[in-house]
C-alpha positions as CSV (number, residue, x, y, z in Angstrom):
1,M,44.1,80.3,222.1
2,I,45.7,76.6,223.1
3,N,48.0,77.3,226.2
4,W,51.5,76.0,223.9
5,F,53.4,76.3,227.3
6,N,51.6,74.1,229.7
7,S,49.7,71.8,227.5
8,G,51.9,69.0,226.6
9,A,51.1,69.3,223.1
10,D,53.0,67.7,220.4
11,M,54.1,68.8,217.0
12,Q,55.3,67.1,213.9
13,A,58.6,68.2,213.4
14,L,61.8,66.5,210.8
15,Y,65.0,65.8,213.4
16,Y,67.4,63.7,213.5
17,T,69.4,62.4,216.9
18,E,72.8,61.1,215.1
19,F,74.6,62.4,211.7
20,G,74.5,60.6,208.5
21,A,73.1,60.4,205.4
22,A,69.6,61.9,204.1
23,D,68.1,59.0,205.4
24,C,69.0,59.5,209.4
25,M,66.2,62.6,209.6
26,Q,62.9,61.5,210.3
27,L,59.1,63.2,210.6
28,G,57.6,62.7,214.2
29,D,56.2,63.8,217.1
30,L,58.2,66.2,219.6
31,P,57.2,68.6,222.3
32,L,56.1,72.3,221.1
33,P,59.0,74.6,221.7
34,V,59.1,76.7,224.8
35,V,59.2,80.4,224.0
36,G,61.8,82.4,226.0
37,K,62.2,85.9,226.8
38,G,62.0,87.9,223.7
39,E,60.7,85.1,221.6
40,V,57.4,84.4,219.5
41,L,56.3,81.2,218.7
42,V,55.5,81.2,214.9
43,K,53.5,78.2,213.2
44,V,55.3,77.5,210.0
45,T,54.0,77.7,206.5
46,A,58.0,76.7,205.1
47,A,60.9,76.3,205.6
48,G,64.0,76.8,203.1
49,L,67.0,75.0,202.7
50,N,70.5,75.9,202.8
51,P,73.7,74.3,202.3
52,I,74.7,74.3,205.9
53,D,72.0,72.4,206.3
54,V,73.0,69.6,204.5
55,K,76.4,69.8,205.9
56,T,75.5,69.6,210.1
57,R,73.4,66.9,208.9
58,A,76.5,64.8,207.5
59,G,78.7,66.0,211.0
60,K,80.6,68.6,208.8
61,G,81.5,71.7,210.2
62,F,81.1,74.2,212.8
63,V,77.3,73.1,214.1
64,A,77.9,69.9,213.8
65,A,81.2,70.0,216.0
66,G,78.9,72.1,218.6
67,L,76.5,69.2,218.7
68,G,78.8,66.6,218.6
69,E,79.8,67.7,221.8
70,R,76.9,66.5,223.9
71,E,76.3,63.7,225.0
72,S,72.9,63.2,222.6
73,F,71.0,65.5,220.7
74,C,67.9,65.9,218.8
75,F,68.2,68.6,216.2
76,V,65.1,70.1,214.3
77,P,67.2,71.7,211.2
78,G,65.9,74.8,208.9
79,Y,67.1,78.3,209.7
80,D,64.7,80.0,207.2
81,L,61.1,79.8,208.0
82,A,58.2,81.9,206.7
83,G,54.7,81.5,208.8
84,T,52.3,83.4,210.9
85,V,53.3,84.6,214.6
86,E,51.1,82.5,217.2
87,T,51.9,84.5,220.5
88,A,51.8,88.3,220.2
89,N,54.6,90.7,221.6
90,E,55.5,94.4,221.2
91,A,56.6,93.4,217.6
92,F,54.1,91.3,215.8
93,A,50.6,90.7,216.4
94,V,48.9,87.4,216.2
95,G,48.5,86.3,212.7
96,S,51.2,88.4,211.2
97,P,53.0,87.0,208.3
98,V,57.0,87.1,209.1
99,I,59.9,85.6,207.6
100,G,63.2,85.1,209.8
101,M,67.0,83.6,209.9
102,V,66.0,82.1,213.0
103,N,68.1,80.3,216.1
104,F,71.8,80.6,214.4
105,P,73.6,78.8,214.5
106,L,72.8,77.3,218.3
107,T,71.3,79.2,220.9
108,K,72.5,79.4,224.4
109,A,69.8,77.3,225.5
110,G,70.9,74.9,223.3
111,R,68.5,75.1,220.8
112,G,69.7,75.8,217.0
113,A,67.7,76.1,213.6
114,G,64.2,74.7,214.2
115,A,62.2,75.8,211.0
116,C,61.4,72.4,209.7
117,A,58.6,72.2,212.0
118,E,55.2,72.6,212.4
119,Y,56.0,75.4,214.8
120,C,59.2,77.2,215.8
121,A,60.1,79.3,218.6
122,A,62.3,82.3,217.4
123,V,63.9,85.3,218.8
124,A,61.4,88.3,217.9
125,A,64.2,90.4,216.7
126,D,65.3,87.8,214.0
127,L,61.8,88.3,212.2
128,V,60.7,90.9,210.1
129,A,57.1,91.5,208.1
130,A,57.2,88.8,205.1
131,P,57.1,90.1,201.5
132,K,53.7,91.0,200.2
133,R,54.2,90.2,196.4
134,V,54.8,86.8,196.8
135,E,53.1,83.6,198.6
136,L,54.5,83.4,202.1
137,A,56.0,79.8,201.6
138,L,57.8,81.2,198.5
139,A,59.6,83.6,201.2
140,A,61.0,81.0,202.8
141,A,63.9,81.3,200.7
142,L,64.9,85.1,201.2
143,P,66.4,85.2,204.7
144,L,69.7,82.9,204.8
145,A,70.6,83.1,201.4
146,G,69.7,86.9,201.1
147,L,71.5,88.0,204.2
148,T,74.7,85.6,202.6
149,A,74.7,87.7,199.5
150,W,74.1,91.0,200.6
151,Q,76.6,91.0,203.5
152,G,79.4,89.8,201.2
153,L,78.4,92.1,198.4
154,F,77.6,95.2,200.6
155,Q,79.1,94.8,204.0
156,H,82.3,92.8,203.6
157,G,82.8,93.5,199.7
158,A,81.9,97.1,199.8
159,L,80.8,96.6,195.9
160,Q,80.7,99.8,194.3
161,T,79.3,101.1,190.7
162,G,81.2,100.1,187.7
163,Q,83.3,97.6,189.8
164,R,83.7,93.8,188.2
165,L,82.1,91.1,190.7
166,L,82.5,87.3,189.7
167,V,79.6,85.1,191.4
168,L,80.9,81.5,191.9
169,A,78.0,79.0,191.7
170,G,75.6,81.9,190.4
171,A,72.5,79.7,189.8
172,G,72.4,78.6,193.4
173,G,70.5,79.9,196.3
174,V,72.8,82.6,197.2
175,G,74.3,83.0,194.0
176,H,70.9,83.8,192.0
177,L,70.4,86.5,194.5
178,A,73.9,88.1,194.7
179,V,74.0,88.2,190.6
180,Q,70.9,90.3,190.9
181,L,71.9,92.7,194.0
182,G,75.1,93.1,192.4
183,R,73.3,94.6,188.8
184,S,71.2,96.3,190.8
185,A,74.2,98.0,192.5
186,G,75.5,99.0,189.1
187,A,78.3,96.4,188.8
188,E,79.3,94.7,186.0
189,V,78.2,91.0,186.8
190,G,79.8,87.5,185.9
191,A,78.8,84.7,187.1
192,T,79.3,80.6,186.9
193,A,77.1,77.7,186.4
194,S,76.8,74.7,184.5
195,A,76.2,75.2,180.7
196,S,72.7,73.8,181.4
197,N,72.4,77.1,183.2
198,Q,73.4,80.0,181.1
199,D,70.1,80.9,180.1
200,F,69.1,81.4,183.7
201,L,72.5,83.3,184.5
202,H,71.2,85.6,181.7
203,S,67.5,86.3,183.1
204,L,69.0,87.4,186.4
205,G,71.1,90.0,184.5
206,A,74.6,88.2,184.7
207,Q,76.5,90.0,181.6
208,V,79.2,87.2,181.5
209,C,78.0,83.7,181.9
210,L,80.9,81.4,182.1
211,D,80.7,77.7,182.2
212,Y,82.5,76.3,184.9
213,S,83.7,73.4,183.2
214,R,85.8,76.1,180.8
215,P,88.9,77.2,182.5
216,D,90.2,78.9,179.3
217,A,87.0,81.1,179.1
218,L,87.3,81.5,182.8
219,A,90.5,83.1,182.7
220,A,90.0,84.7,179.5
221,A,87.4,87.0,181.2
222,G,89.5,87.6,184.3
223,P,90.5,90.1,186.4
224,W,87.8,90.9,188.7
225,D,87.3,93.1,191.3
226,L,85.4,91.4,193.8
227,I,84.5,87.4,193.5
228,L,81.9,86.0,195.7
229,D,83.3,81.9,196.2
230,L,80.2,79.9,197.0
231,M,82.0,76.9,196.4
232,G,85.6,76.7,198.1
233,G,87.9,74.2,197.6
234,E,89.9,73.6,194.2
235,V,87.5,75.8,192.6
236,G,88.2,78.5,195.0
237,R,91.4,78.2,194.6
238,Q,91.5,78.4,190.7
239,A,90.0,81.7,190.9
240,L,92.3,83.2,192.8
241,D,94.1,83.6,189.4
242,W,91.5,85.6,187.8
243,L,91.2,88.3,191.1
244,A,92.6,91.5,190.5
245,A,95.9,92.5,192.5
246,D,94.1,95.1,194.4
247,G,91.2,92.9,194.2
248,L,89.0,90.9,197.2
249,M,87.8,87.4,197.3
250,L,85.2,86.7,199.9
251,T,84.8,82.6,200.6
252,V,81.8,81.3,202.0
253,P,82.1,77.7,202.5
254,T,83.7,77.2,206.1
255,L,85.4,73.8,205.7
256,T,87.9,75.2,203.0
257,A,88.1,78.9,204.0
258,A,91.3,78.8,205.7
259,E,93.0,76.9,203.4
260,L,92.3,79.7,200.6
261,V,92.8,82.8,202.8
262,A,96.5,81.0,203.3
263,A,96.7,80.5,199.4
264,G,95.9,83.8,198.8
265,A,98.4,85.3,201.4
266,A,101.1,83.3,199.5
267,E,100.2,84.9,196.4
268,G,100.2,88.6,198.0
269,K,95.9,88.5,197.4
270,R,93.3,89.4,199.8
271,V,91.0,86.6,200.5
272,Q,88.6,86.7,203.3
273,G,86.1,84.1,204.8
274,Y,82.9,84.9,206.4
275,T,79.5,83.5,208.0
276,V,76.5,85.1,207.4
277,Q,74.6,86.6,210.3
278,P,71.1,87.7,211.2
279,N,70.4,91.1,210.6
280,K,67.0,92.5,210.9
281,D,67.3,95.9,209.3
282,Q,69.4,94.1,206.1
283,L,66.6,91.7,205.6
284,I,63.7,94.6,205.8
285,Q,65.8,96.0,203.0
286,L,65.7,92.7,201.0
287,V,61.9,92.2,201.6
288,E,61.5,95.6,200.1
289,L,63.2,95.1,197.1
290,V,61.3,91.4,196.9
291,D,58.0,93.8,196.7
292,Q,59.4,96.4,194.3
293,G,60.0,93.3,191.6
294,A,63.9,94.3,191.4
295,L,64.6,91.0,193.5
296,N,63.3,87.9,192.2
297,L,63.4,84.4,194.5
298,H,63.3,81.4,192.3
299,I,62.4,77.8,193.7
300,S,63.5,75.0,192.0
301,H,61.5,72.2,194.2
302,R,58.5,72.9,197.3
303,L,58.2,69.5,198.8
304,P,56.1,68.6,201.4
305,M,58.1,68.2,205.2
306,A,57.9,64.6,205.0
307,Q,60.3,64.6,202.1
308,G,63.3,66.6,203.7
309,P,65.3,63.5,203.3
310,E,64.9,63.6,199.5
311,A,64.8,67.6,199.8
312,H,68.3,66.9,201.4
313,R,69.5,64.5,198.5
314,L,68.4,67.3,196.2
315,L,70.8,69.7,197.5
316,E,73.7,67.3,197.9
317,T,73.8,67.1,194.1
318,G,75.1,70.9,194.1
319,H,73.7,71.5,191.1
320,M,70.2,73.2,192.1
321,K,69.3,76.0,190.3
322,G,67.5,78.6,193.1
323,K,66.2,77.0,196.1
324,V,64.1,74.1,198.1
325,I,61.5,75.0,200.3
326,L,60.0,72.5,202.7
327,E,56.2,73.1,203.2
328,N,53.8,72.0,206.0
329,Q,51.1,70.7,204.4
330,S,48.3,71.2,206.9
331,V,49.3,75.3,206.6
332,S,46.9,77.2,204.3
């Protein structure tokens, strides 16, 4: 085994040194990450992309604010990874296939994310054994989106059997998992999406499929006990009208969370913002659901790492169905 810590070896990584449009990212050589205490080196098979990756690259949100406080930075995006362990520890043997939401949001050492590279140093406690039922690369779609959905529905929302759940943007990366988890919990699930994605919502198990361009239909379908808002802004504000008097709206987009919490308070309705956190036990449960065939991952695009800018542009359209992953072509 190569001594990655002292060899001076480089790896290919997608990175940027300033905020901007998707083309500010480049694929090039960077030094292999140094593995710290409690970490393992992972050979990355694929990285899953999320809206936070696009937002941070554009200089928006709390991660970008942290990066912007530095005199300079070189940031490798990607919080979701699937790969194989290169350095053994008490939790994983070399070669173990793993997935995880890694280095979120920024480590004390200054490193953050890092999955969009050939290798990534990750805290071993944030990794779990990869699902066996799906190809390893596809499993990169699960960690952040799955945990966001799980924590919203069950940790913060305390979703119960028989309650009515509405997922705003039900066809997206988090949304398509939240719809499935809500149904498995015995909730009556509604979801919004464009007209072209209505059949997809039905295939996920949504009982009430709503075109977000039809406010009359949206209003008629309420009220809802729990609304998972994955869009924020004016859409989230409008959704307050469909929330039951004693219901709860959970909003994920951080840029408009405070605004929506205040709007809810003005109307006497509960609105809460939350940010996903790594959670090994919850991720293990999500993997088990995938292996049982109870949770399906939809991948809309799987692209090589060199097409990172194109992948970001796809996410920026706001109309993705499921997830986008970037793969290392050198990894079989």
